[in-house]
N, C-alpha and C positions, 0 to 999 in steps of 0.2 A: 785711482784712475787714470789717472797721466801715463800708462801703458798701454791702455788700450786706445789703437786708432781711434782716429778721429771716423772714419766710416761706419765701424762697429758701433761707434758712440749714438749716432743719430737711429739706427734701427733698433736698439734696446728698447723704447717707447712701445715701438709697433709689435715687438715679439713679444713684451710684458702683455699689450694688449689682447692678442691674436689668444697667448697661453690662457687669459684669465676667459678669454668668452670659450676657448675649449673647456676648459674645466667646468664652468658654468651650463653649457652645452651637454656635457655627460653626464653633470649632476641632476640635470633638469630629463633627460633621460633615463635614468636609474629609477629617481622617483615614479615616472608615468609607469613605467614598466613594470614596479611595485604593486604602484595603484590600479592599473589593469588587472593584475594576478590576484590582487585581492577581492576586485568587484568579481571576477570570474569563478571564484572559490564560493564567494557568497552565493551568486546568482545558483550555481550549480547544486548549493546544500539547499537551497530555497526551491528549486524544481524537486530534487528528491524528496523533501518535505510534504511539497505538496502533491507527490506522487502516492507517498505514504497515508496522508491523511484520506485522499480520493480514495485508496484500498480501504482506511476504516471506514469512511460513509457506505461506501460497497457492501460490506462485512455486517453493516447494521442493516439495509435494505436486505441481505440474503435473509438475516437471523428474523426478520420479519415476515418473510416468506415462508419460512419453515414453521414461524407459530400458528400462520394462516394453514399451514399445509398440516400441524397437528390438529386444530380445530376441524378438520375434514374428514381427518381420520378418527377422531372422535364419534363427531356427527355421524359418520357412516355407520361405526360399530354400534351409537346405542341408537341411533334413532331413522338409520338408515337413507339419510338426506346427502342427496349429492350435491357438494357445490362446485364452483367454475374456480378454477387455479388463476392466481393473480397476473395479467399480463403487463409488460413493459415494454416501451416504449424506445427501440433502440437495440441497443445490446442488451440482452438479459446481464443483469448483475454478477451471476454465478461465472457468467463467461469473463465478464468485464475484470472483474476480481482476479481468475486465472490468469488471464493476459497480462493484467497489469504487475502481478505476482511472477509468473515465470520472465516478463522481460524485466522489469525495475527492482523486485523485490527478494533479489538471490538470497537473503537470508532467512527466507519467511517458506521457502520452499518444502522445507522437511516438513513443517508446521501445516501446510497446504496439502502436502499430499497425504498426511494422517486426517486430516477432514475429509479428502475423498473419500477416502474408506468408510469413515464415517456415513457421510453423505449418501454412498453407493447402499450402504446396507441397510439403510433407512428408505433410501429408494423403492428397494426391494419393497420393502415390507409394506409401505405407503402402496405399491405397486398390487401387492396382493391384496389387502384391504380394500382398495378400489373393487376388485372383482369378485369379491367375496360375500356371500350373503348370510348376515348374521341374526335373521329375524327368528331364526329358531333357535339359537343359541341361547343358551342358560343366562342370566345374570352375571354367574362367577365367570363364566367362560367369556362373557364380552370384557369384564371387569379383568378376568387377568390378560387378556389380548391389550386392553387399554392401556393396563403397567405396563406390557413388551413397548409400546408405542410411546409412554412419557419416558420409559429408562431410555430407548434410543434417541429421543428429541433430547433428552441431557446430554448424553456423550456428544452428539453435534453441537448443543450450545456450548458446552463446555470446550471443542474445538475451534470453537470461532473465537471464543475467550481466549486462549493461549494465543492464535493469531494477532488479537488486538492487543493483549500483555506484550507481545513481541513489537509492536509495533509503536507503540507507547517507551519502550524503551529507543530503541534505536530514533526516533526522531530528538534532536536535540532543544530542549525548551530554552 
């Protein structure tokens, strides 16, 4: 140390202190940045999970509505009883599910499109039944039509199951 001039010797403690402060600041900044990214990723996963859970819950409501529709069809065919459709406050579940899937559930689009095809077929059959008069039909004719309705409902129910299973596989537990 005897070769170092005395003016430089007095700056060494200051330079060492400043260097340590810079290293400490850089380290704390890096840790804060990593924590923020980790929190942001966790929040994004939680939002995605909540959206998929909302879609799943909406599908349960849709299934329940179609169960009621099945009952309406069977009552109309066998007893000529007309009943009122289920009313929902706010956005109807079928529209809510489609909106959520098209906006946030990209991996569910194909399954949803298949559901829509089955739903439209069931809807056409439902409309035909509501407009039909089945008093003059024989019991066998009514049972055959009931079987067709139940078969179409089964396809609809299966399409909902496919979407729900995909949601269950997407959500990380």
